[in-house]
C-alpha positions as CSV (number, residue, x, y, z in Angstrom):
1,X,4.4,10.3,9.1
2,X,0.9,10.2,8.5
3,X,-1.0,12.6,6.9
4,X,-3.8,14.3,8.1
5,X,-6.3,16.6,6.2
6,X,-4.4,19.9,6.0
7,X,-1.1,18.1,4.9
8,X,-3.1,16.4,2.4
9,X,-4.6,19.3,1.3
10,X,-1.3,21.1,1.0
11,X,-0.1,18.4,-1.1
12,X,-2.5,18.1,-3.6
13,X,-2.5,21.8,-4.0
14,X,0.9,21.5,-4.4
15,X,0.6,19.0,-7.3
16,X,-2.5,21.5,-8.8
17,X,-5.2,19.1,-7.2
18,X,-7.9,20.2,-4.9
19,X,-9.4,18.1,-2.1
20,X,-12.6,16.8,-2.6
21,X,-14.8,14.6,0.4
22,X,-14.4,11.9,-1.8
23,X,-10.6,12.1,-1.8
24,X,-10.5,12.7,1.7
25,X,-12.8,9.8,2.2
26,X,-10.2,7.4,0.2
27,X,-7.1,8.1,2.3
28,X,-9.3,8.4,5.8
29,X,-10.1,4.4,4.7
30,X,-6.3,3.7,3.9
31,X,-5.1,5.2,7.3
32,X,-7.7,3.4,9.0
33,X,-7.1,0.1,7.4
34,X,-2.8,0.7,7.2
35,X,-1.2,-2.6,7.4
36,X,-3.8,-4.3,5.2
37,X,-3.8,-4.9,1.9
38,X,-6.9,-3.9,0.1
39,X,-8.4,-3.9,-4.0
40,X,-9.9,-1.0,-4.9
41,X,-13.5,-2.3,-4.9
42,X,-12.6,-3.1,-1.3
43,X,-11.9,0.7,-0.8
44,X,-15.3,1.2,-2.2
45,X,-17.0,-0.8,-0.1
46,X,-15.6,0.8,3.0
47,X,-15.8,4.1,1.7
48,X,-19.4,3.7,0.3
49,X,-20.3,3.9,4.3
50,X,-19.0,7.1,4.9
51,X,-19.6,8.9,1.6
52,X,-22.9,6.6,0.5
53,X,-22.8,8.7,-2.9
54,X,-19.3,7.9,-4.3
55,X,-18.8,6.1,-7.2
56,X,-16.5,3.2,-8.2
57,X,-14.8,5.2,-10.9
58,X,-14.0,8.1,-8.7
59,X,-12.5,5.1,-5.9
60,X,-10.6,4.1,-9.1
61,X,-9.2,7.4,-10.0
62,X,-8.7,8.7,-6.3
63,X,-6.4,5.2,-5.6
64,X,-4.2,6.1,-8.8
65,X,-4.0,9.2,-7.3
66,X,-3.0,8.4,-3.9
67,X,-0.4,6.0,-6.1
68,X,0.8,8.5,-8.2
69,X,1.8,11.0,-5.2
70,X,3.4,7.9,-3.7
71,X,0.5,8.0,-0.5
72,X,-0.6,4.3,-1.5
73,X,1.5,1.5,-3.1
74,X,0.4,-1.3,-5.4
75,X,1.1,-4.8,-4.4
76,X,0.8,-8.0,-6.8
77,X,0.1,-10.3,-4.2
78,X,-0.5,-13.0,-7.2
79,X,-4.1,-13.5,-6.6
80,X,-5.3,-12.0,-9.8
81,X,-5.9,-8.6,-7.9
82,X,-4.1,-5.7,-8.0
83,X,-4.1,-4.2,-3.6
84,X,-3.2,-1.4,-2.2
85,X,-1.6,0.1,1.1
86,X,-0.7,2.9,2.9
87,X,2.8,3.4,2.0
88,X,4.6,7.3,3.0
89,X,7.5,8.7,1.0
90,X,10.0,9.0,3.7
91,X,9.5,4.7,4.2
92,X,12.9,4.1,2.6
93,X,11.7,0.5,1.4
94,X,8.6,-1.9,1.2
95,X,8.7,-4.0,4.2
96,X,7.9,-8.2,2.6
97,X,5.0,-10.3,2.6
98,X,4.3,-13.7,4.1
99,X,1.7,-15.5,1.6
100,X,0.2,-18.2,2.6
101,X,-1.3,-20.5,-0.2
102,X,-3.3,-22.9,2.0
103,X,-5.9,-19.4,3.3
104,X,-4.5,-16.5,1.1
105,X,-3.8,-14.5,4.6
106,X,-1.1,-12.1,3.7
107,X,1.5,-11.4,7.1
108,X,3.9,-8.5,6.9
109,X,7.4,-9.0,7.7
110,X,8.6,-5.1,9.2
111,X,12.2,-5.9,9.7
112,X,13.9,-5.1,7.0
113,X,17.2,-8.1,6.9
114,X,18.4,-7.2,2.7
115,X,19.8,-4.0,4.1
116,X,23.7,-6.3,4.5
117,X,22.8,-7.9,0.8
118,X,21.8,-4.4,-0.5
119,X,25.5,-2.9,0.1
120,X,27.3,-6.1,-0.9
121,X,25.7,-5.9,-4.9
122,X,26.1,-2.4,-4.6
123,X,29.3,-2.8,-4.0
124,X,30.1,-5.8,-6.2
125,X,28.3,-4.3,-9.6
126,X,28.7,-0.9,-8.9
127,X,24.8,-0.4,-8.7
128,X,22.6,1.8,-6.5
129,X,19.3,0.2,-5.2
130,X,16.8,1.8,-4.7
131,X,14.3,-0.6,-3.8
132,X,13.3,-4.1,-3.5
133,X,10.3,-6.5,-3.2
134,X,10.0,-9.3,-1.5
135,X,7.4,-12.6,-1.5
136,X,7.6,-15.5,0.5
137,X,4.8,-18.4,0.0
138,X,4.6,-21.4,2.4
139,X,1.3,-22.7,5.2
140,X,0.5,-19.9,7.3
141,X,0.7,-20.7,11.5
142,X,-3.5,-21.4,11.6
143,X,-2.9,-23.7,8.1
144,X,-0.3,-25.8,9.6
145,X,-2.3,-26.0,12.6
146,X,-5.1,-27.6,11.3
């Protein structure tokens, strides 16, 4: 599911918010950089190119709003920064991340290989799993070859 301006406007209105130029610009940047893991400051630098009058505080508030609407996900990749990626409500699970300990590159693993494990855990413990997060640490192919 991708959101266009009309869908986003409807979602905001339903939650009691207005679609501002700044909110639209932040969402467009997140859509343009889907699959990337951006800090709020990186989002700000990108949005500022389209919307020079925007302030960093506005970007922070907008990212928090998008997170509360489940349009973006906050990630902790253990690098001291909060990062965000586009993540829509209709996705069942987060994807997983491979984090290079040499260069810091983050590689996404789209396949969710944990479904059988989740089913087994749910059965064994009579526990309904709603989500999981998984990070693998190691050395990426580029760093291995240098």
